C-alpha positions as CSV (number, residue, x, y, z in Angstrom):
1,M,-31.8,-28.1,21.1
2,A,-30.6,-25.4,18.7
3,L,-27.3,-27.1,18.6
4,V,-28.7,-30.4,17.8
5,L,-31.0,-28.9,15.1
6,V,-27.8,-27.3,13.5
7,V,-25.8,-30.6,13.7
8,A,-28.8,-32.4,12.1
9,T,-29.1,-30.0,9.3
10,L,-25.3,-30.1,8.6
11,A,-25.3,-34.0,8.7
12,L,-28.3,-34.3,6.3
13,A,-26.8,-31.7,3.9
14,G,-23.4,-33.4,4.0
15,L,-25.0,-36.8,3.4
16,L,-26.8,-35.5,0.3
17,V,-23.7,-34.1,-1.1
18,V,-21.7,-37.2,-0.5
19,T,-24.5,-39.3,-2.0
20,L,-24.8,-37.3,-5.1
21,A,-21.1,-36.9,-5.5
22,V,-20.7,-40.8,-5.4
23,R,-23.5,-41.1,-8.1
24,G,-21.7,-38.6,-10.2
25,T,-23.5,-35.3,-11.3
26,H,-22.6,-32.9,-14.1
27,G,-24.1,-30.1,-16.2
28,K,-27.5,-28.7,-15.5
29,T,-29.1,-32.0,-14.4
30,F,-31.6,-32.2,-11.4
31,P,-29.0,-34.2,-9.3
32,Y,-26.5,-31.4,-9.8
33,E,-28.9,-28.6,-8.9
34,V,-29.7,-30.6,-5.8
35,M,-26.2,-31.1,-4.9
36,R,-25.4,-27.4,-5.3
37,A,-28.5,-26.4,-3.1
38,C,-27.2,-28.8,-0.4
39,V,-23.8,-27.2,-0.6
40,Q,-25.4,-23.7,-0.3
41,V,-27.5,-24.9,2.7
42,L,-24.3,-26.4,4.2
43,A,-22.3,-23.2,3.9
44,I,-25.1,-21.0,5.2
45,S,-25.6,-23.4,8.2
46,V,-22.0,-23.3,9.1
47,V,-21.8,-19.5,8.9
48,G,-25.1,-19.0,10.7
49,F,-24.1,-21.5,13.4
50,A,-20.6,-19.7,13.8
51,V,-22.2,-16.3,14.1
52,G,-24.9,-17.5,16.5
53,W,-22.5,-19.3,18.7
54,A,-20.2,-16.2,18.8
55,T,-23.1,-14.1,19.6
56,F,-24.3,-16.4,22.4
57,V,-20.7,-16.6,23.8
58,L,-20.5,-12.8,23.8
59,Q,-23.9,-12.4,25.5
60,Q,-23.0,-15.0,28.1
61,A,-19.8,-13.2,28.8
62,H,-21.6,-9.8,29.2
63,L,-24.1,-11.3,31.6
64,E,-21.3,-12.8,33.7
65,R,-19.6,-9.5,33.9
66,Q,-22.8,-7.7,34.8
67,R,-23.5,-10.1,37.5
68,L,-20.0,-9.7,38.9
69,D,-20.3,-6.0,38.7
70,D,-23.6,-6.1,40.6
71,R,-21.9,-8.1,43.4
72,V,-18.9,-5.9,43.7
73,R,-21.2,-2.9,43.8
74,S,-23.3,-4.6,46.4
75,V,-20.0,-5.5,48.5
76,L,-18.8,-1.9,48.1
77,T,-22.2,-0.3,49.4
78,E,-22.3,-2.8,52.4
79,T,-18.6,-2.0,53.3
80,L,-19.2,1.8,53.3
81,N,-22.4,1.7,55.0
82,S,-21.1,-0.6,57.8
83,Y,-17.8,1.3,58.2
84,N,-19.8,4.6,58.6
85,A,-22.0,2.9,61.2
86,V,-19.0,1.8,63.1
87,K,-17.5,5.2,63.0
88,Q,-20.7,6.7,64.3
89,I,-21.0,4.2,67.2
90,R,-17.4,4.9,68.0
91,R,-18.0,8.7,68.3
92,L,-21.2,8.2,70.3
93,L,-19.3,5.9,72.8
94,R,-16.6,8.5,73.0
95,A,-19.2,11.2,74.0
96,E,-20.8,8.8,76.5
97,T,-17.8,7.6,78.2
98,A,-15.5,10.7,78.4
99,P,-13.2,11.8,79.7
100,R,-10.5,9.6,78.1
101,T,-8.3,9.6,81.2
102,A,-11.0,7.8,83.3
103,P,-13.7,6.6,81.0
104,S,-16.9,5.2,82.5
105,I,-20.4,4.1,81.2
106,T,-24.0,3.8,82.1
107,A,-26.0,0.5,81.6
108,E,-28.4,2.5,79.3
109,A,-25.6,3.6,77.0
110,Y,-23.8,0.4,77.0
111,S,-27.1,-1.5,76.1
112,R,-28.0,1.0,73.4
113,L,-24.7,1.3,71.5
114,L,-22.9,-2.2,71.8
115,P,-25.7,-4.2,70.2
116,E,-25.4,-1.8,67.2
117,L,-21.7,-2.5,66.9
118,C,-22.5,-6.1,67.1
119,K,-24.7,-5.8,64.1
120,Q,-21.9,-4.2,62.2
121,Q,-19.6,-6.9,63.3
122,L,-21.8,-9.5,61.7
123,V,-21.9,-7.4,58.5
124,F,-18.2,-7.7,58.3
125,E,-18.5,-11.4,59.0
126,S,-20.8,-11.8,56.2
127,L,-18.6,-9.9,53.9
128,K,-15.7,-12.0,55.0
129,R,-17.6,-15.1,53.8
130,T,-18.7,-13.4,50.6
131,A,-15.3,-12.1,49.6
132,P,-13.9,-15.4,48.2
133,L,-16.7,-15.6,45.7
134,I,-15.6,-12.4,44.0
135,Q,-12.0,-12.0,44.7
136,K,-11.0,-14.8,42.5
137,H,-12.5,-13.0,39.5
138,L,-10.9,-9.7,40.2
139,P,-7.4,-8.8,39.2
140,G,-5.6,-7.9,42.4
141,G,-8.3,-9.2,44.7
142,D,-5.7,-11.6,46.3
143,A,-3.1,-8.9,46.9
144,I,-4.5,-5.7,48.3
145,K,-1.9,-3.6,50.2
146,V,-2.5,-1.6,53.2
147,P,0.3,0.7,55.1
148,K,1.5,-0.8,58.3
149,C,0.8,1.4,61.4
150,G,3.9,3.4,62.3
151,L,6.1,2.0,59.6
152,R,6.9,4.2,56.7
153,G,7.0,2.2,53.4
154,E,5.9,-1.0,55.1
155,T,2.7,-2.6,54.0
156,V,0.6,-5.5,54.7
157,V,-0.5,-7.5,51.6
158,E,-3.6,-9.7,52.0
159,T,-6.6,-10.9,50.2
160,L,-9.9,-9.1,50.2
161,E,-11.2,-12.0,52.5
162,K,-8.4,-11.6,55.1
163,H,-8.9,-7.9,55.2
164,Y,-12.5,-8.3,56.1
165,A,-11.7,-11.1,58.6
166,H,-9.2,-8.8,60.2
167,I,-11.8,-6.0,60.7
168,E,-14.4,-8.5,61.8
169,S,-11.9,-9.9,64.4
170,Y,-11.0,-6.5,65.6
171,L,-14.8,-5.5,66.2
172,N,-15.6,-8.9,67.8
173,E,-13.0,-8.2,70.6
174,V,-15.2,-5.4,71.7
175,V,-18.4,-7.4,71.3
176,K,-17.1,-10.1,73.3
177,E,-16.3,-7.8,76.2
178,Y,-20.0,-6.7,76.0
179,E,-21.2,-10.3,76.2
180,N,-19.1,-10.8,79.3
181,N,-19.6,-7.6,81.1
182,R,-23.2,-6.1,80.4
183,R,-24.6,-8.0,83.4
184,L,-22.1,-6.5,85.7
185,L,-23.2,-3.0,85.2
186,P,-25.6,-1.6,87.8
187,P,-29.0,-0.2,86.6
188,E,-28.2,3.2,87.7
189,G,-25.0,5.3,87.8
190,R,-21.8,5.0,85.9
191,E,-19.2,2.2,86.1
192,P,-15.5,2.9,85.2
193,F,-14.0,0.9,82.4
194,A,-11.2,-0.2,84.8
195,A,-13.7,-1.9,87.1
196,L,-15.2,-3.9,84.2
197,G,-11.9,-4.7,82.5
198,L,-13.1,-3.0,79.1
199,T,-9.5,-3.2,77.7
200,N,-10.5,-3.8,74.1
201,T,-13.6,-1.2,74.3
202,R,-11.2,1.5,75.6
203,R,-8.8,0.8,73.0
204,F,-11.5,0.8,70.2
205,I,-12.9,4.3,71.3
206,Y,-9.7,6.2,72.2
207,E,-6.8,4.7,70.3
208,T,-7.0,6.4,67.0
209,A,-4.0,5.0,65.5
210,D,-5.1,1.5,66.5
211,F,-8.4,2.0,64.8
212,R,-6.8,3.2,61.6
213,A,-4.4,0.3,61.5
214,N,-7.2,-2.3,62.2
215,A,-10.1,-0.8,60.3
216,S,-9.6,2.7,58.6
217,R,-6.6,1.8,56.3
218,R,-7.9,-1.5,55.4
219,I,-11.4,0.0,54.4
220,D,-9.7,2.9,52.4
221,E,-7.8,0.4,50.4
222,M,-10.6,-2.0,49.8
223,V,-13.0,0.7,48.7
224,T,-10.4,2.2,46.3
225,F,-9.9,-1.3,44.9
226,L,-13.5,-2.0,44.5
227,E,-14.3,1.4,42.9
228,E,-11.4,1.0,40.4
229,T,-12.6,-2.4,39.4
230,L,-16.0,-0.9,38.6
231,L,-14.6,2.0,36.7
232,R,-12.3,-0.5,34.7
233,T,-15.3,-2.7,33.8
234,R,-17.5,0.4,32.7
235,G,-14.9,1.2,30.1
236,R,-15.2,-2.3,28.4
């Protein structure tokens, strides 16, 4: 509406100027004064519109930047909270299933801890779906480097979305074992991992290098990337 009013004002002022110019005006006559006033209105309108439009564009850019920053901050918080929860579950499972050489678990511990891991797997699934909405707006969001496990100098370069997808898939392997094996546990006593075929669960709990390669290192690099993004935008 504001744009329409400005255009209408400019058009009216321009029409008056052209009309008076065609008729011819000179000296201190009334038509001359009217034309001069119209020219002044035209000039003020053009300058006012330019300033107003520039202010509007800057405000919109600031709002867009603020919305993106809020989303990045939300993703960062979700990532850290979920990762810390996963580490806590892993430590509790290690305590419940020790020793490492012959791990076993009770139905009570399995039913208490694995649903919590399932919740965190769903958080990473949600982050995987959200990542494309922000990574295209973030410089470097499509090329986050993570060191490869056991290979010096070698890196994995993937998008924010793919890093989240990898972590979600890694946790999902453990969750699937829970879905398939929970019903096989006796209500009392302990059941060895070997009898249940909990290969991925054992790997998740006890293989530290594997956990770092599939989760920790990716989280470290993503968190660093998101934090640096927020620091850069704060300085603008």
